SEZA-552693 format. One record per residue (C-alpha): x, y, z; residue in one letter; residue number from 1. Coordinates in Angstrom, 1 decimal, padded with zeros to 4 digits. Example, Ala and Ser with C-alpha at 12.3 -4.5 7.8 and 13.67 -1.06 7.14 Angstrom:
BEGIN
@c1:012.3 | c2:-004.5 | c3:007.8 | code:A | pos:1;
@c1:013.7 | c2:-001.1 | c3:007.1 | code:S | pos:2;
! end
This chain:
BEGIN
@c1:005.2 | c2:-024.2 | c3:-006.9 | code:M | pos:1;
@c1:007.4 | c2:-021.9 | c3:-005.0 | code:P | pos:2;
@c1:006.4 | c2:-018.4 | c3:-004.3 | code:S | pos:3;
@c1:007.5 | c2:-016.0 | c3:-007.3 | code:K | pos:4;
@c1:008.7 | c2:-012.4 | c3:-006.9 | code:V | pos:5;
@c1:010.2 | c2:-010.3 | c3:-009.9 | code:A | pos:6;
@c1:012.4 | c2:-007.5 | c3:-009.4 | code:V | pos:7;
@c1:014.1 | c2:-005.4 | c3:-012.1 | code:I | pos:8;
@c1:016.1 | c2:-002.1 | c3:-012.3 | code:K | pos:9;
@c1:014.5 | c2:000.4 | c3:-014.2 | code:T | pos:10;
@c1:015.1 | c2:003.9 | c3:-015.3 | code:S | pos:11;
@c1:012.4 | c2:007.2 | c3:-016.3 | code:P | pos:12;
@c1:013.1 | c2:006.3 | c3:-019.9 | code:E | pos:13;
@c1:012.2 | c2:002.9 | c3:-020.0 | code:T | pos:14;
@c1:009.6 | c2:002.1 | c3:-016.6 | code:V | pos:15;
@c1:006.7 | c2:002.0 | c3:-018.5 | code:I | pos:16;
@c1:008.2 | c2:-000.7 | c3:-020.8 | code:Q | pos:17;
@c1:009.8 | c2:-002.1 | c3:-017.8 | code:D | pos:18;
@c1:006.4 | c2:-002.4 | c3:-015.8 | code:I | pos:19;
@c1:004.9 | c2:-004.7 | c3:-018.2 | code:A | pos:20;
@c1:008.2 | c2:-007.0 | c3:-018.4 | code:R | pos:21;
@c1:008.0 | c2:-007.0 | c3:-014.4 | code:V | pos:22;
@c1:004.4 | c2:-008.3 | c3:-014.7 | code:M | pos:23;
@c1:005.1 | c2:-010.9 | c3:-017.0 | code:E | pos:24;
@c1:008.0 | c2:-012.4 | c3:-015.2 | code:L | pos:25;
@c1:005.8 | c2:-012.6 | c3:-012.3 | code:A | pos:26;
@c1:003.1 | c2:-014.2 | c3:-013.8 | code:G | pos:27;
@c1:000.1 | c2:-011.9 | c3:-014.2 | code:F | pos:28;
@c1:-001.8 | c2:-013.5 | c3:-016.6 | code:R | pos:29;
@c1:-001.9 | c2:-016.8 | c3:-014.6 | code:Q | pos:30;
@c1:-002.9 | c2:-014.9 | c3:-011.3 | code:S | pos:31;
@c1:-005.5 | c2:-012.9 | c3:-012.6 | code:L | pos:32;
@c1:-008.9 | c2:-013.6 | c3:-014.6 | code:D | pos:33;
@c1:-009.2 | c2:-011.8 | c3:-017.8 | code:P | pos:34;
@c1:-012.8 | c2:-012.3 | c3:-018.0 | code:Q | pos:35;
@c1:-013.5 | c2:-010.6 | c3:-014.6 | code:K | pos:36;
@c1:-013.2 | c2:-006.7 | c3:-013.6 | code:T | pos:37;
@c1:-009.6 | c2:-005.8 | c3:-012.7 | code:T | pos:38;
@c1:-009.4 | c2:-003.3 | c3:-009.5 | code:I | pos:39;
@c1:-006.4 | c2:-001.4 | c3:-009.3 | code:L | pos:40;
@c1:-005.9 | c2:-000.2 | c3:-005.8 | code:K | pos:41;
@c1:-003.4 | c2:002.6 | c3:-005.6 | code:D | pos:42;
@c1:-002.2 | c2:003.9 | c3:-002.5 | code:N | pos:43;
@c1:-002.4 | c2:007.2 | c3:-001.2 | code:I | pos:44;
@c1:-000.7 | c2:007.6 | c3:002.3 | code:S | pos:45;
@c1:-000.3 | c2:011.6 | c3:002.0 | code:W | pos:46;
@c1:-002.6 | c2:013.6 | c3:-000.3 | code:H | pos:47;
@c1:000.6 | c2:015.9 | c3:-000.8 | code:Y | pos:48;
@c1:002.9 | c2:014.1 | c3:-003.5 | code:P | pos:49;
@c1:005.5 | c2:013.5 | c3:-001.1 | code:F | pos:50;
@c1:008.3 | c2:011.3 | c3:-003.0 | code:P | pos:51;
@c1:008.2 | c2:007.2 | c3:-001.9 | code:G | pos:52;
@c1:004.9 | c2:007.9 | c3:000.1 | code:A | pos:53;
@c1:002.4 | c2:007.2 | c3:-002.6 | code:N | pos:54;
@c1:001.7 | c2:005.2 | c3:-005.8 | code:T | pos:55;
@c1:003.5 | c2:006.8 | c3:-008.5 | code:T | pos:56;
@c1:001.8 | c2:008.0 | c3:-011.9 | code:P | pos:57;
@c1:004.3 | c2:005.9 | c3:-014.2 | code:W | pos:58;
@c1:003.3 | c2:003.1 | c3:-011.7 | code:Q | pos:59;
@c1:-000.5 | c2:003.3 | c3:-012.8 | code:L | pos:60;
@c1:-000.1 | c2:004.2 | c3:-016.1 | code:E | pos:61;
@c1:002.3 | c2:001.3 | c3:-016.6 | code:G | pos:62;
@c1:000.2 | c2:-001.2 | c3:-015.0 | code:V | pos:63;
@c1:-003.0 | c2:-000.2 | c3:-017.0 | code:I | pos:64;
@c1:-001.1 | c2:-000.2 | c3:-020.2 | code:R | pos:65;
@c1:000.2 | c2:-003.5 | c3:-019.2 | code:A | pos:66;
@c1:-003.1 | c2:-004.7 | c3:-018.4 | code:L | pos:67;
@c1:-004.9 | c2:-003.7 | c3:-021.5 | code:Q | pos:68;
@c1:-002.6 | c2:-004.6 | c3:-023.8 | code:A | pos:69;
@c1:-002.8 | c2:-008.2 | c3:-022.6 | code:A | pos:70;
@c1:-006.7 | c2:-007.9 | c3:-023.0 | code:G | pos:71;
@c1:-008.0 | c2:-007.0 | c3:-019.4 | code:Y | pos:72;
@c1:-010.3 | c2:-004.1 | c3:-020.5 | code:Q | pos:73;
@c1:-012.5 | c2:-004.0 | c3:-017.7 | code:D | pos:74;
@c1:-010.4 | c2:-002.3 | c3:-015.4 | code:L | pos:75;
@c1:-011.5 | c2:000.3 | c3:-012.1 | code:S | pos:76;
@c1:-009.7 | c2:002.2 | c3:-009.7 | code:C | pos:77;
@c1:-011.1 | c2:002.3 | c3:-006.3 | code:V | pos:78;
@c1:-010.3 | c2:004.8 | c3:-003.8 | code:Q | pos:79;
@c1:-010.6 | c2:004.9 | c3:-000.2 | code:N | pos:80;
@c1:-011.0 | c2:007.8 | c3:002.7 | code:K | pos:81;
@c1:-008.9 | c2:008.2 | c3:005.8 | code:T | pos:82;
@c1:-009.2 | c2:010.3 | c3:008.7 | code:V | pos:83;
@c1:-006.2 | c2:011.9 | c3:007.8 | code:V | pos:84;
@c1:-006.0 | c2:011.9 | c3:004.1 | code:T | pos:85;
@c1:-007.9 | c2:013.8 | c3:001.5 | code:D | pos:86;
@c1:-008.9 | c2:011.4 | c3:-001.0 | code:T | pos:87;
@c1:-009.8 | c2:014.0 | c3:-003.9 | code:F | pos:88;
@c1:-006.6 | c2:016.0 | c3:-002.8 | code:K | pos:89;
@c1:-004.4 | c2:013.2 | c3:-003.1 | code:G | pos:90;
@c1:-005.4 | c2:011.6 | c3:-006.5 | code:E | pos:91;
@c1:-005.3 | c2:015.0 | c3:-008.1 | code:D | pos:92;
@c1:-001.7 | c2:016.0 | c3:-006.5 | code:L | pos:93;
@c1:-000.3 | c2:013.0 | c3:-007.4 | code:N | pos:94;
@c1:-001.4 | c2:013.0 | c3:-011.3 | code:K | pos:95;
@c1:-003.7 | c2:010.4 | c3:-011.2 | code:Y | pos:96;
@c1:-006.8 | c2:011.7 | c3:-012.8 | code:L | pos:97;
@c1:-005.2 | c2:012.6 | c3:-016.4 | code:P | pos:98;
@c1:-004.0 | c2:008.7 | c3:-016.6 | code:I | pos:99;
@c1:-007.0 | c2:007.3 | c3:-015.8 | code:L | pos:100;
@c1:-009.0 | c2:009.6 | c3:-017.9 | code:K | pos:101;
@c1:-006.5 | c2:009.2 | c3:-021.0 | code:K | pos:102;
@c1:-006.6 | c2:005.2 | c3:-020.4 | code:H | pos:103;
@c1:-010.7 | c2:005.5 | c3:-019.7 | code:S | pos:104;
@c1:-010.4 | c2:003.5 | c3:-016.4 | code:V | pos:105;
@c1:-013.6 | c2:004.8 | c3:-014.1 | code:P | pos:106;
@c1:-012.8 | c2:005.9 | c3:-010.4 | code:V | pos:107;
@c1:-015.0 | c2:004.4 | c3:-007.9 | code:L | pos:108;
@c1:-015.3 | c2:005.4 | c3:-004.3 | code:Y | pos:109;
@c1:-015.8 | c2:002.8 | c3:-001.4 | code:N | pos:110;
@c1:-016.8 | c2:005.6 | c3:000.9 | code:F | pos:111;
@c1:-019.4 | c2:007.7 | c3:-001.2 | code:K | pos:112;
@c1:-022.2 | c2:007.7 | c3:-003.5 | code:G | pos:113;
@c1:-023.6 | c2:004.9 | c3:-005.5 | code:P | pos:114;
@c1:-020.1 | c2:003.2 | c3:-006.4 | code:D | pos:115;
@c1:-020.5 | c2:000.4 | c3:-003.4 | code:M | pos:116;
@c1:-021.9 | c2:-000.1 | c3:-000.3 | code:K | pos:117;
@c1:-020.6 | c2:-002.4 | c3:002.7 | code:W | pos:118;
@c1:-022.1 | c2:-005.4 | c3:003.4 | code:V | pos:119;
@c1:-021.8 | c2:-008.3 | c3:006.4 | code:P | pos:120;
@c1:-018.9 | c2:-010.8 | c3:005.9 | code:Y | pos:121;
@c1:-018.0 | c2:-013.7 | c3:007.5 | code:V | pos:122;
@c1:-014.6 | c2:-015.2 | c3:006.6 | code:P | pos:123;
@c1:-014.2 | c2:-018.9 | c3:006.6 | code:K | pos:124;
@c1:-010.9 | c2:-018.4 | c3:007.8 | code:A | pos:125;
@c1:-010.2 | c2:-018.3 | c3:011.7 | code:K | pos:126;
@c1:-009.9 | c2:-014.5 | c3:012.2 | code:M | pos:127;
@c1:-006.9 | c2:-013.4 | c3:014.3 | code:L | pos:128;
@c1:-008.1 | c2:-010.0 | c3:015.5 | code:A | pos:129;
@c1:-010.5 | c2:-008.5 | c3:013.1 | code:L | pos:130;
@c1:-013.8 | c2:-010.4 | c3:014.9 | code:D | pos:131;
@c1:-013.1 | c2:-009.1 | c3:018.2 | code:R | pos:132;
@c1:-012.2 | c2:-005.6 | c3:016.7 | code:I | pos:133;
@c1:-015.6 | c2:-005.5 | c3:015.4 | code:F | pos:134;
@c1:-017.6 | c2:-007.5 | c3:017.1 | code:P | pos:135;
@c1:-021.0 | c2:-006.1 | c3:015.8 | code:E | pos:136;
@c1:-019.5 | c2:-007.5 | c3:012.5 | code:G | pos:137;
@c1:-017.1 | c2:-007.5 | c3:009.7 | code:I | pos:138;
@c1:-017.9 | c2:-005.3 | c3:006.7 | code:L | pos:139;
@c1:-016.3 | c2:-005.2 | c3:003.3 | code:V | pos:140;
@c1:-017.6 | c2:-003.5 | c3:000.3 | code:P | pos:141;
@c1:-019.9 | c2:-005.6 | c3:-002.1 | code:D | pos:142;
@c1:-017.9 | c2:-004.5 | c3:-005.2 | code:Y | pos:143;
@c1:-014.7 | c2:-006.6 | c3:-004.3 | code:F | pos:144;
@c1:-016.6 | c2:-009.7 | c3:-004.5 | code:F | pos:145;
@c1:-015.4 | c2:-011.8 | c3:-007.3 | code:G | pos:146;
@c1:-013.2 | c2:-009.2 | c3:-008.9 | code:R | pos:147;
@c1:-009.5 | c2:-009.3 | c3:-009.2 | code:N | pos:148;
@c1:-007.5 | c2:-006.6 | c3:-007.4 | code:I | pos:149;
@c1:-004.2 | c2:-005.2 | c3:-008.2 | code:V | pos:150;
@c1:-002.4 | c2:-003.1 | c3:-005.3 | code:H | pos:151;
@c1:000.3 | c2:-000.4 | c3:-006.3 | code:L | pos:152;
@c1:002.1 | c2:000.0 | c3:-002.9 | code:P | pos:153;
@c1:005.7 | c2:001.6 | c3:-003.0 | code:T | pos:154;
@c1:008.6 | c2:000.2 | c3:-001.3 | code:V | pos:155;
@c1:008.9 | c2:002.4 | c3:002.3 | code:K | pos:156;
@c1:008.9 | c2:002.0 | c3:006.1 | code:C | pos:157;
@c1:006.1 | c2:002.5 | c3:008.4 | code:H | pos:158;
@c1:006.6 | c2:003.7 | c3:012.0 | code:I | pos:159;
@c1:003.9 | c2:000.8 | c3:013.2 | code:Y | pos:160;
@c1:004.9 | c2:-002.3 | c3:010.9 | code:T | pos:161;
@c1:008.5 | c2:-001.5 | c3:010.3 | code:T | pos:162;
@c1:007.7 | c2:-002.1 | c3:006.5 | code:T | pos:163;
@c1:004.5 | c2:-001.5 | c3:004.5 | code:T | pos:164;
@c1:003.5 | c2:-002.6 | c3:001.1 | code:G | pos:165;
@c1:000.9 | c2:-004.8 | c3:-000.6 | code:A | pos:166;
@c1:-000.5 | c2:-006.7 | c3:002.6 | code:M | pos:167;
@c1:-001.0 | c2:-002.9 | c3:004.0 | code:K | pos:168;
@c1:-002.4 | c2:-001.6 | c3:000.9 | code:N | pos:169;
@c1:-005.6 | c2:-003.4 | c3:001.7 | code:A | pos:170;
@c1:-006.0 | c2:-001.7 | c3:005.1 | code:F | pos:171;
@c1:-008.0 | c2:001.1 | c3:003.2 | code:G | pos:172;
@c1:-009.6 | c2:-000.7 | c3:000.4 | code:G | pos:173;
@c1:-011.3 | c2:-003.4 | c3:002.7 | code:L | pos:174;
@c1:-011.8 | c2:-001.4 | c3:006.2 | code:L | pos:175;
@c1:-014.0 | c2:001.8 | c3:006.6 | code:N | pos:176;
@c1:-013.2 | c2:004.8 | c3:008.1 | code:T | pos:177;
@c1:-013.0 | c2:003.2 | c3:011.4 | code:K | pos:178;
@c1:-009.8 | c2:001.3 | c3:010.6 | code:R | pos:179;
@c1:-008.0 | c2:003.2 | c3:013.3 | code:H | pos:180;
@c1:-009.6 | c2:001.1 | c3:016.0 | code:Y | pos:181;
@c1:-007.4 | c2:-001.4 | c3:014.6 | code:A | pos:182;
@c1:-004.0 | c2:000.0 | c3:015.2 | code:H | pos:183;
@c1:-003.2 | c2:-001.8 | c3:018.3 | code:S | pos:184;
@c1:-003.9 | c2:-005.1 | c3:016.5 | code:W | pos:185;
@c1:-002.2 | c2:-004.0 | c3:013.0 | code:I | pos:186;
@c1:-000.1 | c2:-007.0 | c3:012.2 | code:H | pos:187;
@c1:-002.7 | c2:-009.6 | c3:013.1 | code:Q | pos:188;
@c1:-005.4 | c2:-007.1 | c3:011.2 | code:V | pos:189;
@c1:-003.0 | c2:-007.5 | c3:008.2 | code:L | pos:190;
@c1:-003.0 | c2:-011.3 | c3:008.2 | code:V | pos:191;
@c1:-007.0 | c2:-011.3 | c3:008.7 | code:D | pos:192;
@c1:-007.3 | c2:-009.0 | c3:005.5 | code:L | pos:193;
@c1:-005.1 | c2:-011.1 | c3:003.6 | code:L | pos:194;
@c1:-007.4 | c2:-014.1 | c3:004.3 | code:A | pos:195;
@c1:-010.4 | c2:-012.3 | c3:003.5 | code:I | pos:196;
@c1:-009.0 | c2:-011.1 | c3:000.1 | code:Q | pos:197;
@c1:-007.9 | c2:-014.7 | c3:-001.1 | code:Q | pos:198;
@c1:-011.6 | c2:-015.8 | c3:-000.2 | code:E | pos:199;
@c1:-013.3 | c2:-013.2 | c3:-001.9 | code:I | pos:200;
@c1:-011.4 | c2:-012.0 | c3:-005.2 | code:H | pos:201;
@c1:-011.1 | c2:-013.9 | c3:-008.6 | code:S | pos:202;
@c1:-007.1 | c2:-013.1 | c3:-008.2 | code:G | pos:203;
@c1:-004.5 | c2:-011.1 | c3:-006.5 | code:L | pos:204;
@c1:-001.5 | c2:-009.0 | c3:-007.7 | code:F | pos:205;
@c1:000.8 | c2:-006.5 | c3:-006.8 | code:A | pos:206;
@c1:003.2 | c2:-004.1 | c3:-008.4 | code:V | pos:207;
@c1:005.2 | c2:-002.2 | c3:-006.2 | code:M | pos:208;
@c1:007.5 | c2:001.0 | c3:-006.9 | code:D | pos:209;
@c1:010.9 | c2:001.2 | c3:-005.7 | code:G | pos:210;
@c1:012.1 | c2:003.9 | c3:-008.1 | code:T | pos:211;
@c1:012.2 | c2:006.5 | c3:-005.0 | code:T | pos:212;
@c1:011.8 | c2:004.4 | c3:-001.5 | code:A | pos:213;
@c1:011.2 | c2:005.8 | c3:001.7 | code:G | pos:214;
@c1:013.9 | c2:005.6 | c3:004.7 | code:N | pos:215;
@c1:012.7 | c2:006.3 | c3:007.8 | code:G | pos:216;
@c1:009.4 | c2:007.3 | c3:010.2 | code:P | pos:217;
@c1:006.8 | c2:006.3 | c3:007.4 | code:G | pos:218;
@c1:004.2 | c2:006.1 | c3:005.6 | code:P | pos:219;
@c1:004.6 | c2:009.9 | c3:005.3 | code:R | pos:220;
@c1:007.6 | c2:011.5 | c3:006.8 | code:T | pos:221;
@c1:010.4 | c2:010.1 | c3:005.5 | code:M | pos:222;
@c1:013.8 | c2:010.5 | c3:004.0 | code:F | pos:223;
@c1:013.4 | c2:009.5 | c3:000.2 | code:P | pos:224;
@c1:016.2 | c2:007.4 | c3:-001.4 | code:V | pos:225;
@c1:016.3 | c2:007.0 | c3:-005.2 | code:I | pos:226;
@c1:016.8 | c2:003.0 | c3:-005.6 | code:K | pos:227;
@c1:015.3 | c2:002.5 | c3:-009.7 | code:D | pos:228;
@c1:013.3 | c2:-000.8 | c3:-008.5 | code:Y | pos:229;
@c1:010.4 | c2:-002.5 | c3:-009.4 | code:L | pos:230;
@c1:008.4 | c2:-005.2 | c3:-007.8 | code:L | pos:231;
@c1:005.7 | c2:-007.5 | c3:-008.8 | code:A | pos:232;
@c1:003.9 | c2:-010.7 | c3:-007.4 | code:S | pos:233;
@c1:001.1 | c2:-012.7 | c3:-006.9 | code:A | pos:234;
@c1:002.0 | c2:-013.9 | c3:-003.3 | code:D | pos:235;
@c1:001.2 | c2:-010.8 | c3:-001.4 | code:Q | pos:236;
@c1:003.3 | c2:-011.9 | c3:001.4 | code:V | pos:237;
@c1:006.4 | c2:-012.9 | c3:-000.7 | code:A | pos:238;
@c1:006.8 | c2:-009.2 | c3:-002.4 | code:I | pos:239;
@c1:006.6 | c2:-007.8 | c3:000.8 | code:D | pos:240;
@c1:009.1 | c2:-010.1 | c3:002.3 | code:A | pos:241;
@c1:011.4 | c2:-009.3 | c3:-000.7 | code:V | pos:242;
@c1:011.3 | c2:-005.7 | c3:-000.2 | code:S | pos:243;
@c1:012.0 | c2:-005.8 | c3:003.8 | code:A | pos:244;
@c1:014.8 | c2:-007.9 | c3:002.5 | code:H | pos:245;
@c1:016.2 | c2:-005.2 | c3:000.2 | code:M | pos:246;
@c1:015.4 | c2:-002.5 | c3:002.7 | code:M | pos:247;
@c1:017.8 | c2:-004.4 | c3:005.2 | code:G | pos:248;
@c1:015.1 | c2:-005.8 | c3:007.6 | code:F | pos:249;
@c1:014.9 | c2:-009.6 | c3:008.3 | code:D | pos:250;
@c1:011.2 | c2:-010.2 | c3:006.7 | code:P | pos:251;
@c1:010.4 | c2:-013.0 | c3:009.4 | code:M | pos:252;
@c1:011.3 | c2:-010.4 | c3:012.0 | code:S | pos:253;
@c1:008.6 | c2:-008.4 | c3:011.3 | code:I | pos:254;
@c1:005.4 | c2:-009.8 | c3:013.0 | code:K | pos:255;
@c1:002.6 | c2:-009.1 | c3:009.9 | code:Y | pos:256;
@c1:004.9 | c2:-011.2 | c3:007.6 | code:I | pos:257;
@c1:005.6 | c2:-014.1 | c3:009.8 | code:R | pos:258;
@c1:002.2 | c2:-014.3 | c3:010.8 | code:L | pos:259;
@c1:001.1 | c2:-014.7 | c3:007.3 | code:A | pos:260;
@c1:003.8 | c2:-017.2 | c3:006.6 | code:H | pos:261;
@c1:002.8 | c2:-019.4 | c3:009.3 | code:E | pos:262;
@c1:-001.0 | c2:-019.0 | c3:008.2 | code:Q | pos:263;
@c1:000.1 | c2:-020.3 | c3:004.9 | code:G | pos:264;
@c1:-001.0 | c2:-017.3 | c3:003.4 | code:L | pos:265;
@c1:002.2 | c2:-016.9 | c3:001.5 | code:G | pos:266;
@c1:006.0 | c2:-017.0 | c3:001.8 | code:C | pos:267;
@c1:007.5 | c2:-015.1 | c3:004.3 | code:G | pos:268;
@c1:010.8 | c2:-016.8 | c3:004.1 | code:R | pos:269;
@c1:013.3 | c2:-015.0 | c3:001.5 | code:F | pos:270;
@c1:015.5 | c2:-018.1 | c3:000.7 | code:G | pos:271;
@c1:012.4 | c2:-019.5 | c3:-000.3 | code:E | pos:272;
@c1:011.5 | c2:-017.4 | c3:-002.5 | code:I | pos:273;
@c1:012.0 | c2:-017.4 | c3:-006.4 | code:E | pos:274;
@c1:013.5 | c2:-014.7 | c3:-007.8 | code:L | pos:275;
@c1:013.1 | c2:-013.4 | c3:-011.3 | code:A | pos:276;
@c1:014.7 | c2:-010.7 | c3:-012.9 | code:G | pos:277;
@c1:017.2 | c2:-009.2 | c3:-011.1 | code:D | pos:278;
@c1:019.6 | c2:-010.8 | c3:-008.4 | code:D | pos:279;
@c1:018.6 | c2:-009.0 | c3:-005.2 | code:V | pos:280;
@c1:019.9 | c2:-011.3 | c3:-002.9 | code:R | pos:281;
@c1:023.0 | c2:-008.9 | c3:-001.9 | code:Q | pos:282;
@c1:020.9 | c2:-005.9 | c3:-001.6 | code:E | pos:283;
@c1:020.6 | c2:-004.6 | c3:002.0 | code:N | pos:284;
@c1:019.7 | c2:-000.6 | c3:002.3 | code:W | pos:285;
@c1:020.4 | c2:-000.2 | c3:005.9 | code:N | pos:286;
@c1:016.9 | c2:001.6 | c3:006.1 | code:F | pos:287;
@c1:016.3 | c2:002.4 | c3:009.7 | code:K | pos:288;
@c1:012.4 | c2:003.5 | c3:010.9 | code:V | pos:289;
@c1:013.0 | c2:005.9 | c3:013.8 | code:G | pos:290;
@c1:010.2 | c2:008.1 | c3:015.4 | code:K | pos:291;
@c1:008.4 | c2:010.8 | c3:014.2 | code:N | pos:292;
@c1:005.6 | c2:012.9 | c3:017.0 | code:L | pos:293;
@c1:003.0 | c2:010.7 | c3:015.8 | code:V | pos:294;
@c1:004.5 | c2:007.6 | c3:017.1 | code:K | pos:295;
@c1:005.7 | c2:009.3 | c3:020.1 | code:R | pos:296;
@c1:002.5 | c2:010.3 | c3:021.1 | code:V | pos:297;
@c1:-000.1 | c2:007.9 | c3:019.1 | code:G | pos:298;
@c1:001.8 | c2:004.7 | c3:018.8 | code:G | pos:299;
@c1:003.7 | c2:004.5 | c3:022.0 | code:D | pos:300;
@c1:001.7 | c2:005.7 | c3:024.5 | code:L | pos:301;
@c1:-002.0 | c2:004.8 | c3:023.2 | code:I | pos:302;
@c1:-001.9 | c2:002.3 | c3:020.7 | code:W | pos:303;
@c1:000.8 | c2:000.0 | c3:022.3 | code:F | pos:304;
@c1:002.1 | c2:001.8 | c3:025.2 | code:G | pos:305;
@c1:000.4 | c2:002.7 | c3:029.2 | code:P | pos:306;
@c1:-002.7 | c2:004.0 | c3:027.5 | code:L | pos:307;
@c1:-003.6 | c2:001.6 | c3:025.5 | code:K | pos:308;
@c1:-006.6 | c2:000.1 | c3:027.7 | code:K | pos:309;
@c1:-007.8 | c2:003.7 | c3:027.4 | code:M | pos:310;
@c1:-007.8 | c2:003.9 | c3:023.4 | code:Q | pos:311;
@c1:-012.0 | c2:003.4 | c3:023.4 | code:K | pos:312;
@c1:-012.1 | c2:006.6 | c3:025.4 | code:F | pos:313;
@c1:-009.7 | c2:008.2 | c3:022.9 | code:F | pos:314;
@c1:-010.6 | c2:006.6 | c3:019.6 | code:F | pos:315;
@c1:-014.4 | c2:005.7 | c3:019.8 | code:H | pos:316;
@c1:-015.9 | c2:008.8 | c3:021.0 | code:T | pos:317;
@c1:-016.0 | c2:012.4 | c3:019.8 | code:P | pos:318;
@c1:-012.3 | c2:012.8 | c3:021.0 | code:L | pos:319;
@c1:-011.1 | c2:011.0 | c3:018.1 | code:V | pos:320;
@c1:-011.7 | c2:014.7 | c3:016.4 | code:H | pos:321;
@c1:-008.8 | c2:016.2 | c3:018.5 | code:L | pos:322;
@c1:-006.2 | c2:013.4 | c3:017.2 | code:F | pos:323;
@c1:-007.5 | c2:014.2 | c3:013.7 | code:I | pos:324;
@c1:-007.1 | c2:017.7 | c3:013.9 | code:L | pos:325;
@c1:-003.4 | c2:017.3 | c3:015.6 | code:A | pos:326;
@c1:-002.5 | c2:014.9 | c3:012.8 | code:S | pos:327;
@c1:-003.8 | c2:017.7 | c3:010.0 | code:E | pos:328;
@c1:-001.7 | c2:020.2 | c3:011.8 | code:I | pos:329;
@c1:001.6 | c2:018.2 | c3:012.5 | code:Y | pos:330;
@c1:001.4 | c2:016.9 | c3:008.6 | code:H | pos:331;
@c1:-000.3 | c2:019.5 | c3:006.7 | code:D | pos:332;
@c1:000.6 | c2:022.7 | c3:008.5 | code:Y | pos:333;
@c1:004.0 | c2:022.2 | c3:010.0 | code:L | pos:334;
@c1:005.8 | c2:019.2 | c3:008.2 | code:R | pos:335;
@c1:004.5 | c2:019.9 | c3:004.6 | code:W | pos:336;
@c1:005.0 | c2:023.8 | c3:004.6 | code:P | pos:337;
@c1:007.9 | c2:023.8 | c3:006.6 | code:L | pos:338;
@c1:010.3 | c2:021.1 | c3:005.6 | code:K | pos:339;
@c1:008.8 | c2:018.1 | c3:003.6 | code:D | pos:340;
@c1:007.6 | c2:020.4 | c3:000.7 | code:R | pos:341;
@c1:011.5 | c2:021.6 | c3:000.2 | code:F | pos:342;
@c1:012.0 | c2:017.9 | c3:-000.3 | code:T | pos:343;
@c1:009.6 | c2:017.4 | c3:-002.8 | code:F | pos:344;
@c1:010.5 | c2:020.4 | c3:-004.7 | code:E | pos:345;
@c1:014.1 | c2:019.3 | c3:-004.9 | code:K | pos:346;
@c1:013.3 | c2:016.1 | c3:-005.7 | code:W | pos:347;
@c1:011.4 | c2:017.3 | c3:-008.5 | code:K | pos:348;
@c1:013.8 | c2:019.6 | c3:-009.9 | code:K | pos:349;
@c1:017.1 | c2:017.7 | c3:-009.2 | code:E | pos:350;
@c1:015.9 | c2:013.8 | c3:-009.9 | code:T | pos:351;
@c1:015.2 | c2:012.1 | c3:-012.9 | code:T | pos:352;
@c1:012.3 | c2:010.3 | c3:-011.2 | code:W | pos:353;
@c1:011.2 | c2:013.9 | c3:-010.3 | code:G | pos:354;
@c1:011.8 | c2:015.4 | c3:-013.6 | code:R | pos:355;
@c1:009.1 | c2:012.6 | c3:-014.9 | code:L | pos:356;
@c1:006.5 | c2:013.3 | c3:-012.5 | code:F | pos:357;
@c1:006.9 | c2:016.9 | c3:-013.6 | code:Q | pos:358;
@c1:006.0 | c2:015.7 | c3:-017.2 | code:K | pos:359;
@c1:002.4 | c2:014.1 | c3:-015.8 | code:Y | pos:360;
@c1:-000.4 | c2:016.9 | c3:-016.0 | code:S | pos:361;
! end
């Protein structure tokens, strides 16, 4: 059967119903076992509620309501920790907690307490990079085994992977706080993580929010653009390929999509994907990634540039805390108060999606 991706136009007035419709069009019932726990894996790229950067509250609520109405009563939301974002601040400022409480969905954390532990896993698939990055062994959360997972990414650009979406969303859930070791091989790692997901989960699905898409040097410092789209698919490669096409990129020119396609993990060729819902074959938003300070200093020099051979010195030693501090200063104490907060406030007051965001409390 061809890979199917559902894409529909939506509005703030109909978005909850439209999320249920796009999930039905994409065949979520055939992809997720109703007898298993279903993990909701949201995306917090920045703890501040910058438009386009994070899972939207209506995206989270719409998926929960659609699943519960279809008989999926055992739901959980799993949060991860990164070295540059505050999980608790993020789930609060992005309005997730009231939604989860309202619908009785527990929040679990893969980095603290008794919720889950990291256990060794030997993948059946041949790894492209993970086994070399972590020669001591690949660890994954024990809670993920035998459960469904629904990824909740947004449509946006990324300074290291050109675009980011369903495949990149596993980077947080399946890798621990040493995931920054993997940036130099990020494309191969995303393919490895998808292969592992297909081995350990009882079902895989993604619902992607493109109501406000992120153009520019994402996943945080972007230019939000209203696009009013929702996407859904059981094929993580295909949904990333379709969103890449809509943004104006050739999906097969993006390394992680091409590698996943070549590994048989999904379909990355746009012309071979079955589209359901609205016809987006002519969509081309002409998005450009561009650069920010993080890419110029981190990516261009250390992860992918002339200092690549020294990254163990920078990132596997206490020196990493200097880079974490620099990222925090740049994003939270320069970008947010001096620029991005005003972009958020303007979006919140002047757009219909921003006004919908304000209704969540």
